[in-house]
Every structure is written in C-alpha cells, then in structure tokens.
PyMOL Python script that loads the backbone (N, CA, C, O; Angstrom):
from pymol import cmd

cmd.read_pdbstr("""\
ATOM      1  N   MET A   1      19.419 -98.728 -38.327  1.00  0.00           N
ATOM      2  CA  MET A   1      18.818 -97.320 -38.221  1.00  0.00           C
ATOM      3  C   MET A   1      18.252 -97.386 -36.150  1.00  0.00           C
ATOM      4  O   MET A   1      17.929 -96.452 -35.417  1.00  0.00           O
ATOM      5  N   ALA A   2      18.308 -98.167 -35.993  1.00  0.00           N
ATOM      6  CA  ALA A   2      18.216 -98.378 -34.326  1.00  0.00           C
ATOM      7  C   ALA A   2      19.194 -97.740 -33.767  1.00  0.00           C
ATOM      8  O   ALA A   2      18.958 -96.767 -33.050  1.00  0.00           O
ATOM      9  N   ALA A   3      20.775 -98.289 -34.056  1.00  0.00           N
ATOM     10  CA  ALA A   3      22.036 -98.360 -33.155  1.00  0.00           C
ATOM     11  C   ALA A   3      22.159 -96.836 -33.571  1.00  0.00           C
ATOM     12  O   ALA A   3      22.734 -96.195 -32.692  1.00  0.00           O
ATOM     13  N   ARG A   4      21.781 -96.077 -34.664  1.00  0.00           N
ATOM     14  CA  ARG A   4      22.049 -94.731 -35.126  1.00  0.00           C
ATOM     15  C   ARG A   4      21.409 -93.630 -34.512  1.00  0.00           C
ATOM     16  O   ARG A   4      21.898 -92.507 -34.386  1.00  0.00           O
ATOM     17  N   SER A   5      20.247 -94.017 -34.120  1.00  0.00           N
ATOM     18  CA  SER A   5      19.175 -93.413 -33.106  1.00  0.00           C
ATOM     19  C   SER A   5      19.415 -93.788 -31.946  1.00  0.00           C
ATOM     20  O   SER A   5      19.136 -92.921 -31.117  1.00  0.00           O
ATOM     21  N   LEU A   6      19.820 -94.724 -31.529  1.00  0.00           N
ATOM     22  CA  LEU A   6      20.418 -94.677 -30.060  1.00  0.00           C
ATOM     23  C   LEU A   6      21.640 -93.764 -29.699  1.00  0.00           C
ATOM     24  O   LEU A   6      21.820 -93.217 -28.611  1.00  0.00           O
ATOM     25  N   ALA A   7      22.517 -93.689 -30.899  1.00  0.00           N
ATOM     26  CA  ALA A   7      23.793 -92.805 -30.474  1.00  0.00           C
ATOM     27  C   ALA A   7      23.613 -91.457 -30.334  1.00  0.00           C
ATOM     28  O   ALA A   7      23.965 -90.785 -29.365  1.00  0.00           O
ATOM     29  N   SER A   8      22.802 -90.900 -31.774  1.00  0.00           N
ATOM     30  CA  SER A   8      22.265 -89.405 -31.568  1.00  0.00           C
ATOM     31  C   SER A   8      21.907 -88.868 -30.453  1.00  0.00           C
ATOM     32  O   SER A   8      22.354 -87.816 -29.997  1.00  0.00           O
ATOM     33  N   ARG A   9      20.461 -90.094 -29.597  1.00  0.00           N
ATOM     34  CA  ARG A   9      20.249 -89.518 -28.110  1.00  0.00           C
ATOM     35  C   ARG A   9      20.919 -89.418 -26.973  1.00  0.00           C
ATOM     36  O   ARG A   9      20.618 -88.878 -25.908  1.00  0.00           O
ATOM     37  N   ALA A  10      21.942 -90.047 -27.345  1.00  0.00           N
ATOM     38  CA  ALA A  10      23.465 -90.489 -25.948  1.00  0.00           C
ATOM     39  C   ALA A  10      24.120 -89.029 -26.212  1.00  0.00           C
ATOM     40  O   ALA A  10      24.357 -88.313 -25.239  1.00  0.00           O
ATOM     41  N   LEU A  11      24.385 -88.630 -27.398  1.00  0.00           N
ATOM     42  CA  LEU A  11      24.850 -87.582 -27.866  1.00  0.00           C
ATOM     43  C   LEU A  11      24.258 -86.213 -27.431  1.00  0.00           C
ATOM     44  O   LEU A  11      24.845 -85.214 -27.016  1.00  0.00           O
ATOM     45  N   THR A  12      23.043 -86.420 -27.620  1.00  0.00           N
ATOM     46  CA  THR A  12      21.926 -85.056 -27.532  1.00  0.00           C
ATOM     47  C   THR A  12      21.727 -84.853 -25.898  1.00  0.00           C
ATOM     48  O   THR A  12      21.642 -83.793 -25.279  1.00  0.00           O
ATOM     49  N   ALA A  13      21.672 -86.533 -25.285  1.00  0.00           N
ATOM     50  CA  ALA A  13      21.955 -86.537 -23.961  1.00  0.00           C
ATOM     51  C   ALA A  13      23.169 -85.486 -23.085  1.00  0.00           C
ATOM     52  O   ALA A  13      23.052 -84.731 -22.119  1.00  0.00           O
ATOM     53  N   THR A  14      24.071 -85.784 -23.758  1.00  0.00           N
ATOM     54  CA  THR A  14      25.527 -85.309 -23.184  1.00  0.00           C
ATOM     55  C   THR A  14      25.698 -84.119 -23.937  1.00  0.00           C
ATOM     56  O   THR A  14      26.684 -83.454 -23.619  1.00  0.00           O
ATOM     57  N   ARG A  15      25.207 -83.818 -24.571  1.00  0.00           N
ATOM     58  CA  ARG A  15      25.278 -82.222 -24.594  1.00  0.00           C
ATOM     59  C   ARG A  15      24.457 -81.369 -24.210  1.00  0.00           C
ATOM     60  O   ARG A  15      24.670 -80.157 -24.254  1.00  0.00           O
ATOM     61  N   LEU A  16      23.026 -82.106 -23.627  1.00  0.00           N
ATOM     62  CA  LEU A  16      22.867 -81.174 -22.722  1.00  0.00           C
ATOM     63  C   LEU A  16      23.009 -81.350 -21.083  1.00  0.00           C
ATOM     64  O   LEU A  16      22.211 -80.720 -20.389  1.00  0.00           O
ATOM     65  N   MET A  17      24.004 -82.191 -20.439  1.00  0.00           N
ATOM     66  CA  MET A  17      24.324 -82.299 -19.371  1.00  0.00           C
ATOM     67  C   MET A  17      25.666 -81.097 -19.245  1.00  0.00           C
ATOM     68  O   MET A  17      25.940 -80.311 -18.338  1.00  0.00           O
ATOM     69  N   ASP A  18      26.234 -81.324 -20.391  1.00  0.00           N
ATOM     70  CA  ASP A  18      27.282 -80.540 -20.381  1.00  0.00           C
ATOM     71  C   ASP A  18      26.577 -78.825 -20.032  1.00  0.00           C
ATOM     72  O   ASP A  18      26.642 -78.018 -19.105  1.00  0.00           O
ATOM     73  N   SER A  19      26.054 -78.885 -21.094  1.00  0.00           N
ATOM     74  CA  SER A  19      25.356 -77.539 -20.931  1.00  0.00           C
ATOM     75  C   SER A  19      24.742 -76.923 -19.393  1.00  0.00           C
ATOM     76  O   SER A  19      24.856 -75.969 -18.623  1.00  0.00           O
ATOM     77  N   THR A  20      24.213 -77.873 -19.529  1.00  0.00           N
ATOM     78  CA  THR A  20      23.566 -77.571 -17.771  1.00  0.00           C
ATOM     79  C   THR A  20      24.595 -77.262 -16.651  1.00  0.00           C
ATOM     80  O   THR A  20      24.408 -76.410 -15.783  1.00  0.00           O
ATOM     81  N   ARG A  21      25.784 -78.099 -16.765  1.00  0.00           N
ATOM     82  CA  ARG A  21      26.667 -77.955 -15.593  1.00  0.00           C
ATOM     83  C   ARG A  21      27.747 -76.741 -15.873  1.00  0.00           C
ATOM     84  O   ARG A  21      28.560 -76.391 -15.018  1.00  0.00           O
ATOM     85  N   ARG A  22      27.668 -76.248 -16.957  1.00  0.00           N
ATOM     86  CA  ARG A  22      28.353 -75.059 -16.888  1.00  0.00           C
ATOM     87  C   ARG A  22      27.543 -73.816 -16.731  1.00  0.00           C
ATOM     88  O   ARG A  22      28.136 -72.738 -16.699  1.00  0.00           O
ATOM     89  N   ALA A  23      26.210 -73.866 -16.627  1.00  0.00           N
ATOM     90  CA  ALA A  23      25.164 -72.564 -16.358  1.00  0.00           C
ATOM     91  C   ALA A  23      24.769 -72.820 -15.193  1.00  0.00           C
ATOM     92  O   ALA A  23      24.196 -71.834 -14.730  1.00  0.00           O
ATOM     93  N   ALA A  24      24.808 -73.959 -14.256  1.00  0.00           N
ATOM     94  CA  ALA A  24      24.391 -73.697 -13.036  1.00  0.00           C
ATOM     95  C   ALA A  24      24.604 -72.474 -12.038  1.00  0.00           C
ATOM     96  O   ALA A  24      23.776 -71.743 -11.495  1.00  0.00           O
ATOM     97  N   PRO A  25      26.097 -72.502 -11.976  1.00  0.00           N
ATOM     98  CA  PRO A  25      26.958 -71.973 -11.220  1.00  0.00           C
ATOM     99  C   PRO A  25      26.375 -70.374 -11.562  1.00  0.00           C
ATOM    100  O   PRO A  25      26.108 -69.677 -10.584  1.00  0.00           O
ATOM    101  N   ALA A  26      26.219 -69.914 -12.657  1.00  0.00           N
ATOM    102  CA  ALA A  26      26.332 -68.281 -12.778  1.00  0.00           C
ATOM    103  C   ALA A  26      24.551 -68.142 -12.750  1.00  0.00           C
ATOM    104  O   ALA A  26      24.039 -67.058 -12.468  1.00  0.00           O
ATOM    105  N   ALA A  27      23.971 -68.980 -12.971  1.00  0.00           N
ATOM    106  CA  ALA A  27      22.234 -68.687 -12.245  1.00  0.00           C
ATOM    107  C   ALA A  27      22.290 -68.938 -11.043  1.00  0.00           C
ATOM    108  O   ALA A  27      21.630 -67.950 -10.720  1.00  0.00           O
ATOM    109  N   THR A  28      22.591 -69.585  -9.749  1.00  0.00           N
ATOM    110  CA  THR A  28      22.283 -69.477  -9.092  1.00  0.00           C
ATOM    111  C   THR A  28      22.181 -68.342  -8.274  1.00  0.00           C
ATOM    112  O   THR A  28      23.077 -67.499  -8.329  1.00  0.00           O
ATOM    113  N   ARG A  29      21.007 -68.163  -7.355  1.00  0.00           N
ATOM    114  CA  ARG A  29      21.280 -66.870  -6.538  1.00  0.00           C
ATOM    115  C   ARG A  29      20.885 -67.330  -5.725  1.00  0.00           C
ATOM    116  O   ARG A  29      20.563 -68.500  -5.931  1.00  0.00           O
ATOM    117  N   PHE A  30      20.580 -66.667  -3.995  1.00  0.00           N
ATOM    118  CA  PHE A  30      20.923 -67.032  -2.712  1.00  0.00           C
ATOM    119  C   PHE A  30      19.696 -66.146  -1.888  1.00  0.00           C
ATOM    120  O   PHE A  30      19.141 -65.106  -2.242  1.00  0.00           O
ATOM    121  N   PHE A  31      19.512 -66.914  -0.738  1.00  0.00           N
ATOM    122  CA  PHE A  31      18.594 -66.080  -0.044  1.00  0.00           C
ATOM    123  C   PHE A  31      20.025 -65.444   0.936  1.00  0.00           C
ATOM    124  O   PHE A  31      21.254 -65.516   0.925  1.00  0.00           O
ATOM    125  N   GLY A  32      19.057 -64.888   1.634  1.00  0.00           N
ATOM    126  CA  GLY A  32      20.498 -63.556   2.567  1.00  0.00           C
ATOM    127  C   GLY A  32      21.176 -64.696   3.654  1.00  0.00           C
ATOM    128  O   GLY A  32      22.267 -64.374   4.125  1.00  0.00           O
ATOM    129  N   ASP A  33      20.623 -65.939   4.056  1.00  0.00           N
ATOM    130  CA  ASP A  33      21.352 -66.677   4.993  1.00  0.00           C
ATOM    131  C   ASP A  33      21.940 -68.210   4.363  1.00  0.00           C
ATOM    132  O   ASP A  33      21.880 -69.217   5.069  1.00  0.00           O
ATOM    133  N   GLY A  34      22.437 -68.247   3.131  1.00  0.00           N
ATOM    134  CA  GLY A  34      22.487 -68.585   2.075  1.00  0.00           C
ATOM    135  C   GLY A  34      21.884 -69.917   1.213  1.00  0.00           C
ATOM    136  O   GLY A  34      22.436 -70.736   0.478  1.00  0.00           O
ATOM    137  N   ARG A  35      20.448 -69.727   1.673  1.00  0.00           N
ATOM    138  CA  ARG A  35      20.085 -71.147   1.113  1.00  0.00           C
ATOM    139  C   ARG A  35      19.485 -70.886  -0.580  1.00  0.00           C
ATOM    140  O   ARG A  35      18.887 -69.839  -0.828  1.00  0.00           O
ATOM    141  N   VAL A  36      19.655 -71.669  -1.400  1.00  0.00           N
ATOM    142  CA  VAL A  36      19.783 -71.537  -2.814  1.00  0.00           C
ATOM    143  C   VAL A  36      18.063 -71.645  -3.092  1.00  0.00           C
ATOM    144  O   VAL A  36      17.242 -72.506  -2.776  1.00  0.00           O
ATOM    145  N   LEU A  37      17.903 -69.845  -4.124  1.00  0.00           N
ATOM    146  CA  LEU A  37      16.628 -70.171  -4.686  1.00  0.00           C
ATOM    147  C   LEU A  37      16.202 -70.923  -5.125  1.00  0.00           C
ATOM    148  O   LEU A  37      17.147 -71.695  -5.295  1.00  0.00           O
ATOM    149  N   SER A  38      14.790 -71.677  -5.763  1.00  0.00           N
ATOM    150  CA  SER A  38      14.354 -72.378  -5.945  1.00  0.00           C
ATOM    151  C   SER A  38      14.294 -71.869  -7.286  1.00  0.00           C
ATOM    152  O   SER A  38      14.449 -70.652  -7.386  1.00  0.00           O
ATOM    153  N   GLU A  39      14.041 -72.744  -8.695  1.00  0.00           N
ATOM    154  CA  GLU A  39      13.130 -71.927  -9.873  1.00  0.00           C
ATOM    155  C   GLU A  39      12.024 -71.329  -9.881  1.00  0.00           C
ATOM    156  O   GLU A  39      11.760 -70.376 -10.615  1.00  0.00           O
ATOM    157  N   GLU A  40      11.281 -71.834  -9.068  1.00  0.00           N
ATOM    158  CA  GLU A  40       9.773 -70.666  -8.907  1.00  0.00           C
ATOM    159  C   GLU A  40      10.080 -69.192  -8.543  1.00  0.00           C
ATOM    160  O   GLU A  40       9.821 -68.116  -9.080  1.00  0.00           O
ATOM    161  N   GLU A  41      10.865 -69.640  -7.196  1.00  0.00           N
ATOM    162  CA  GLU A  41      11.347 -68.523  -6.715  1.00  0.00           C
ATOM    163  C   GLU A  41      12.040 -67.496  -6.889  1.00  0.00           C
ATOM    164  O   GLU A  41      12.028 -66.440  -6.255  1.00  0.00           O
ATOM    165  N   ARG A  42      12.942 -67.955  -8.167  1.00  0.00           N
ATOM    166  CA  ARG A  42      14.033 -67.026  -8.795  1.00  0.00           C
ATOM    167  C   ARG A  42      13.048 -66.393 -10.302  1.00  0.00           C
ATOM    168  O   ARG A  42      13.163 -65.289 -10.834  1.00  0.00           O
ATOM    169  N   ALA A  43      12.114 -67.527 -10.690  1.00  0.00           N
ATOM    170  CA  ALA A  43      11.279 -66.598 -11.549  1.00  0.00           C
ATOM    171  C   ALA A  43      10.815 -65.597 -10.852  1.00  0.00           C
ATOM    172  O   ALA A  43      11.358 -64.563 -11.242  1.00  0.00           O
ATOM    173  N   LYS A  44       9.824 -65.344  -9.727  1.00  0.00           N
ATOM    174  CA  LYS A  44       9.273 -64.543  -9.138  1.00  0.00           C
ATOM    175  C   LYS A  44       9.898 -63.353  -9.034  1.00  0.00           C
ATOM    176  O   LYS A  44       9.487 -62.249  -9.389  1.00  0.00           O
ATOM    177  N   GLU A  45      11.125 -63.710  -8.420  1.00  0.00           N
ATOM    178  CA  GLU A  45      12.191 -62.414  -8.423  1.00  0.00           C
ATOM    179  C   GLU A  45      12.550 -61.410  -9.422  1.00  0.00           C
ATOM    180  O   GLU A  45      12.801 -60.207  -9.346  1.00  0.00           O
ATOM    181  N   THR A  46      12.487 -62.495 -10.657  1.00  0.00           N
ATOM    182  CA  THR A  46      13.277 -61.624 -11.917  1.00  0.00           C
ATOM    183  C   THR A  46      11.639 -60.948 -12.284  1.00  0.00           C
ATOM    184  O   THR A  46      11.527 -59.805 -12.727  1.00  0.00           O
ATOM    185  N   VAL A  47      10.377 -61.891 -12.009  1.00  0.00           N
ATOM    186  CA  VAL A  47       9.169 -61.035 -12.655  1.00  0.00           C
ATOM    187  C   VAL A  47       9.180 -59.330 -11.519  1.00  0.00           C
ATOM    188  O   VAL A  47       8.588 -58.321 -11.902  1.00  0.00           O
ATOM    189  N   TYR A  48       9.725 -59.371 -10.588  1.00  0.00           N
ATOM    190  CA  TYR A  48       9.591 -58.364  -9.377  1.00  0.00           C
ATOM    191  C   TYR A  48      10.463 -57.296  -9.669  1.00  0.00           C
ATOM    192  O   TYR A  48      10.276 -56.120  -9.357  1.00  0.00           O
ATOM    193  N   ILE A  49      11.795 -57.938 -10.517  1.00  0.00           N
ATOM    194  CA  ILE A  49      12.568 -57.255 -10.065  1.00  0.00           C
ATOM    195  C   ILE A  49      12.094 -56.163 -11.988  1.00  0.00           C
ATOM    196  O   ILE A  49      12.235 -54.940 -12.014  1.00  0.00           O
ATOM    197  N   GLN A  50      11.795 -56.635 -12.754  1.00  0.00           N
ATOM    198  CA  GLN A  50      10.888 -56.227 -13.706  1.00  0.00           C
ATOM    199  C   GLN A  50      10.439 -55.428 -14.018  1.00  0.00           C
ATOM    200  O   GLN A  50      10.734 -54.601 -14.880  1.00  0.00           O
ATOM    201  N   LYS A  51       9.457 -55.552 -13.224  1.00  0.00           N
ATOM    202  CA  LYS A  51       7.804 -54.539 -12.893  1.00  0.00           C
ATOM    203  C   LYS A  51       8.624 -53.431 -12.209  1.00  0.00           C
ATOM    204  O   LYS A  51       8.639 -52.272 -12.623  1.00  0.00           O
ATOM    205  N   MET A  52       9.416 -53.939 -10.954  1.00  0.00           N
ATOM    206  CA  MET A  52      10.356 -52.189 -10.213  1.00  0.00           C
ATOM    207  C   MET A  52      10.818 -51.365 -11.611  1.00  0.00           C
ATOM    208  O   MET A  52      10.232 -50.337 -11.950  1.00  0.00           O
ATOM    209  N   GLU A  53      12.371 -52.157 -12.679  1.00  0.00           N
ATOM    210  CA  GLU A  53      12.679 -51.432 -13.470  1.00  0.00           C
ATOM    211  C   GLU A  53      11.736 -50.735 -14.318  1.00  0.00           C
ATOM    212  O   GLU A  53      12.075 -49.645 -14.777  1.00  0.00           O
ATOM    213  N   ARG A  54      10.178 -51.394 -14.688  1.00  0.00           N
ATOM    214  CA  ARG A  54       9.464 -50.907 -15.723  1.00  0.00           C
ATOM    215  C   ARG A  54       8.715 -49.383 -15.042  1.00  0.00           C
ATOM    216  O   ARG A  54       8.556 -48.355 -15.700  1.00  0.00           O
ATOM    217  N   GLU A  55       8.323 -49.567 -13.563  1.00  0.00           N
ATOM    218  CA  GLU A  55       7.772 -48.422 -12.800  1.00  0.00           C
ATOM    219  C   GLU A  55       8.708 -47.694 -13.125  1.00  0.00           C
ATOM    220  O   GLU A  55       8.477 -46.830 -13.971  1.00  0.00           O
ATOM    221  N   ARG A  56      10.108 -47.819 -12.534  1.00  0.00           N
ATOM    222  CA  ARG A  56      11.056 -46.920 -12.508  1.00  0.00           C
ATOM    223  C   ARG A  56      11.036 -45.790 -13.753  1.00  0.00           C
ATOM    224  O   ARG A  56      11.010 -44.563 -13.659  1.00  0.00           O
ATOM    225  N   LEU A  57      11.059 -46.715 -15.058  1.00  0.00           N
ATOM    226  CA  LEU A  57      11.305 -46.128 -16.263  1.00  0.00           C
ATOM    227  C   LEU A  57      10.427 -45.370 -16.679  1.00  0.00           C
ATOM    228  O   LEU A  57      10.585 -44.379 -17.392  1.00  0.00           O
ATOM    229  N   GLU A  58       9.226 -45.897 -16.152  1.00  0.00           N
ATOM    230  CA  GLU A  58       7.737 -44.770 -16.424  1.00  0.00           C
ATOM    231  C   GLU A  58       8.018 -43.277 -15.214  1.00  0.00           C
ATOM    232  O   GLU A  58       7.959 -42.144 -15.691  1.00  0.00           O
ATOM    233  N   LYS A  59       8.249 -43.429 -14.014  1.00  0.00           N
ATOM    234  CA  LYS A  59       8.238 -42.561 -13.319  1.00  0.00           C
ATOM    235  C   LYS A  59       9.240 -41.573 -14.108  1.00  0.00           C
ATOM    236  O   LYS A  59       8.940 -40.380 -14.108  1.00  0.00           O
ATOM    237  N   LEU A  60      10.157 -41.896 -14.634  1.00  0.00           N
ATOM    238  CA  LEU A  60      11.588 -40.848 -15.459  1.00  0.00           C
ATOM    239  C   LEU A  60      10.945 -40.330 -15.972  1.00  0.00           C
ATOM    240  O   LEU A  60      10.692 -39.132 -15.850  1.00  0.00           O
ATOM    241  N   LYS A  61      10.201 -41.575 -17.166  1.00  0.00           N
ATOM    242  CA  LYS A  61       9.505 -40.615 -18.565  1.00  0.00           C
ATOM    243  C   LYS A  61       8.343 -39.396 -18.321  1.00  0.00           C
ATOM    244  O   LYS A  61       8.041 -38.455 -19.056  1.00  0.00           O
ATOM    245  N   LYS A  62       7.847 -39.773 -17.069  1.00  0.00           N
ATOM    246  CA  LYS A  62       6.998 -38.342 -16.775  1.00  0.00           C
ATOM    247  C   LYS A  62       7.087 -37.522 -16.356  1.00  0.00           C
ATOM    248  O   LYS A  62       6.280 -36.593 -16.392  1.00  0.00           O
ATOM    249  N   LYS A  63       8.731 -37.591 -15.463  1.00  0.00           N
ATOM    250  CA  LYS A  63       9.067 -36.437 -14.825  1.00  0.00           C
ATOM    251  C   LYS A  63       9.685 -35.578 -16.188  1.00  0.00           C
ATOM    252  O   LYS A  63       9.545 -34.375 -16.410  1.00  0.00           O
ATOM    253  N   ALA A  64      10.276 -36.405 -16.869  1.00  0.00           N
ATOM    254  CA  ALA A  64      10.904 -35.368 -17.961  1.00  0.00           C
ATOM    255  C   ALA A  64      10.130 -34.744 -18.831  1.00  0.00           C
ATOM    256  O   ALA A  64      10.432 -33.700 -19.410  1.00  0.00           O
ATOM    257  N   GLU A  65       8.605 -35.657 -19.014  1.00  0.00           N
ATOM    258  CA  GLU A  65       8.037 -35.052 -20.009  1.00  0.00           C
ATOM    259  C   GLU A  65       7.077 -33.738 -18.892  1.00  0.00           C
ATOM    260  O   GLU A  65       6.553 -32.781 -19.462  1.00  0.00           O
ATOM    261  N   LYS A  66       6.999 -33.843 -17.757  1.00  0.00           N
ATOM    262  CA  LYS A  66       6.247 -32.718 -16.851  1.00  0.00           C
ATOM    263  C   LYS A  66       7.477 -31.782 -17.015  1.00  0.00           C
ATOM    264  O   LYS A  66       7.204 -30.640 -16.646  1.00  0.00           O
ATOM    265  N   GLU A  67       8.831 -31.939 -17.489  1.00  0.00           N
ATOM    266  CA  GLU A  67       9.920 -30.954 -16.955  1.00  0.00           C
ATOM    267  C   GLU A  67      10.033 -29.884 -18.181  1.00  0.00           C
ATOM    268  O   GLU A  67      10.081 -28.655 -18.128  1.00  0.00           O
ATOM    269  N   GLN A  68      10.065 -31.003 -19.610  1.00  0.00           N
ATOM    270  CA  GLN A  68       9.786 -30.135 -20.786  1.00  0.00           C
ATOM    271  C   GLN A  68       8.211 -29.244 -21.173  1.00  0.00           C
ATOM    272  O   GLN A  68       8.022 -28.213 -21.818  1.00  0.00           O
ATOM    273  N   ALA A  69       7.493 -29.944 -20.633  1.00  0.00           N
ATOM    274  CA  ALA A  69       6.445 -28.842 -20.697  1.00  0.00           C
ATOM    275  C   ALA A  69       6.308 -27.740 -20.124  1.00  0.00           C
ATOM    276  O   ALA A  69       5.731 -26.766 -20.606  1.00  0.00           O
ATOM    277  N   GLU A  70       6.963 -27.819 -18.766  1.00  0.00           N
ATOM    278  CA  GLU A  70       7.396 -26.214 -18.125  1.00  0.00           C
ATOM    279  C   GLU A  70       8.469 -25.739 -18.703  1.00  0.00           C
ATOM    280  O   GLU A  70       8.779 -24.570 -18.477  1.00  0.00           O
ATOM    281  N   LYS A  71       9.125 -26.408 -19.421  1.00  0.00           N
ATOM    282  CA  LYS A  71       9.915 -25.229 -20.480  1.00  0.00           C
ATOM    283  C   LYS A  71       9.499 -24.820 -21.543  1.00  0.00           C
ATOM    284  O   LYS A  71       9.934 -23.788 -22.055  1.00  0.00           O
ATOM    285  N   ASP A  72       8.455 -25.652 -22.139  1.00  0.00           N
ATOM    286  CA  ASP A  72       7.642 -24.592 -23.440  1.00  0.00           C
ATOM    287  C   ASP A  72       6.980 -23.634 -22.689  1.00  0.00           C
ATOM    288  O   ASP A  72       7.079 -22.419 -22.857  1.00  0.00           O
ATOM    289  N   ASP A  73       6.300 -24.201 -21.855  1.00  0.00           N
ATOM    290  CA  ASP A  73       5.278 -23.133 -21.194  1.00  0.00           C
ATOM    291  C   ASP A  73       6.155 -21.829 -20.620  1.00  0.00           C
ATOM    292  O   ASP A  73       5.589 -20.779 -20.315  1.00  0.00           O
ATOM    293  N   ALA A  74       7.051 -21.942 -20.550  1.00  0.00           N
ATOM    294  CA  ALA A  74       8.028 -20.787 -20.101  1.00  0.00           C
ATOM    295  C   ALA A  74       8.492 -20.018 -21.028  1.00  0.00           C
ATOM    296  O   ALA A  74       8.837 -18.859 -20.797  1.00  0.00           O
ATOM    297  N   ASP A  75       8.566 -20.645 -22.347  1.00  0.00           N
ATOM    298  CA  ASP A  75       9.476 -20.454 -23.318  1.00  0.00           C
ATOM    299  C   ASP A  75       7.742 -19.859 -24.160  1.00  0.00           C
ATOM    300  O   ASP A  75       8.151 -19.721 -25.314  1.00  0.00           O
ATOM    301  N   LYS A  76       6.663 -19.588 -24.200  1.00  0.00           N
ATOM    302  CA  LYS A  76       5.416 -19.071 -24.610  1.00  0.00           C
ATOM    303  C   LYS A  76       4.580 -18.112 -24.068  1.00  0.00           C
ATOM    304  O   LYS A  76       3.530 -17.680 -24.544  1.00  0.00           O
ATOM    305  N   LYS A  77       5.540 -17.589 -22.266  1.00  0.00           N
ATOM    306  CA  LYS A  77       4.887 -17.039 -22.073  1.00  0.00           C
ATOM    307  C   LYS A  77       5.642 -15.422 -22.448  1.00  0.00           C
ATOM    308  O   LYS A  77       6.848 -15.183 -22.512  1.00  0.00           O
ATOM    309  N   PRO A  78       4.591 -14.546 -22.639  1.00  0.00           N
ATOM    310  CA  PRO A  78       4.582 -13.095 -23.331  1.00  0.00           C
ATOM    311  C   PRO A  78       5.765 -12.429 -21.878  1.00  0.00           C
ATOM    312  O   PRO A  78       5.820 -12.806 -20.708  1.00  0.00           O
ATOM    313  N   GLY A  79       6.475 -11.471 -22.516  1.00  0.00           N
ATOM    314  CA  GLY A  79       7.366 -10.774 -22.212  1.00  0.00           C
ATOM    315  C   GLY A  79       8.823 -10.998 -21.202  1.00  0.00           C
ATOM    316  O   GLY A  79       9.472 -10.249 -20.472  1.00  0.00           O
ATOM    317  N   GLN A  80       8.929 -12.490 -21.614  1.00  0.00           N
ATOM    318  CA  GLN A  80       9.973 -12.878 -21.418  1.00  0.00           C
ATOM    319  C   GLN A  80      11.089 -13.079 -22.446  1.00  0.00           C
ATOM    320  O   GLN A  80      10.333 -13.369 -23.373  1.00  0.00           O
ATOM    321  N   LYS A  81      12.380 -13.153 -23.027  1.00  0.00           N
ATOM    322  CA  LYS A  81      12.830 -12.722 -24.123  1.00  0.00           C
ATOM    323  C   LYS A  81      13.532 -14.248 -24.437  1.00  0.00           C
ATOM    324  O   LYS A  81      13.898 -14.908 -23.465  1.00  0.00           O
ATOM    325  N   ALA A  82      13.650 -14.606 -25.342  1.00  0.00           N
ATOM    326  CA  ALA A  82      13.583 -15.785 -25.977  1.00  0.00           C
ATOM    327  C   ALA A  82      15.175 -16.362 -26.039  1.00  0.00           C
ATOM    328  O   ALA A  82      16.149 -15.744 -26.469  1.00  0.00           O
ATOM    329  N   SER A  83      15.150 -17.447 -25.597  1.00  0.00           N
ATOM    330  CA  SER A  83      16.531 -17.790 -25.541  1.00  0.00           C
ATOM    331  C   SER A  83      17.193 -18.127 -26.652  1.00  0.00           C
ATOM    332  O   SER A  83      16.372 -18.422 -27.521  1.00  0.00           O
ATOM    333  N   SER A  84      18.503 -18.240 -27.101  1.00  0.00           N
ATOM    334  CA  SER A  84      19.080 -18.970 -28.144  1.00  0.00           C
ATOM    335  C   SER A  84      19.625 -19.992 -28.094  1.00  0.00           C
ATOM    336  O   SER A  84      20.079 -20.501 -29.118  1.00  0.00           O
TER     337      SER A  84
END
""", "prot")
cmd.dss("prot")
cmd.show_as("cartoon", "prot")
cmd.util.cbc("prot")
cmd.orient("prot")
C-alpha cells in the first residue's frame, strides 16, 4: 500500500512540474527595462487592467444611454415629423 501511494505521489509531482514548465513562458510579464514581474505585481496589474476595462465599459454604456435618451426626446417633441 505504501509503495502504491509513493508511486502515485511521484506521478502527480511529475505532472505538476510538466504543466508548470509549459505554462511559465506564456504567463511571464516584464517591466519596461526587462525585469520579470513577481506574482504579486502581476496580480496587481491584472486587477488594475480589469478596473480600467470596467470603467471604460461603464462610460460607454452611459454614453449610449444618453444618446438613446436624446433620440427618444427628439422623437417625442411635437411639430417634428416621425421618421420611419
């Protein structure tokens, strides 16, 4: 039983190392001067990017809602022909 457990642990460790080696180059980010970002710095960068994207999308949504409201107001004004 112990040999079986040891063999399964070794296989799991090998799989983990293989997946880590393959994923590392794709996930590496660099500073402008060539230094590699630490895991904490990458996490902060990711959070910042997500925040900026969220704010950009909210701004676009508000702009679209404002344009739609202006269009609806223009359609409701009396004396203007309704376009079809």
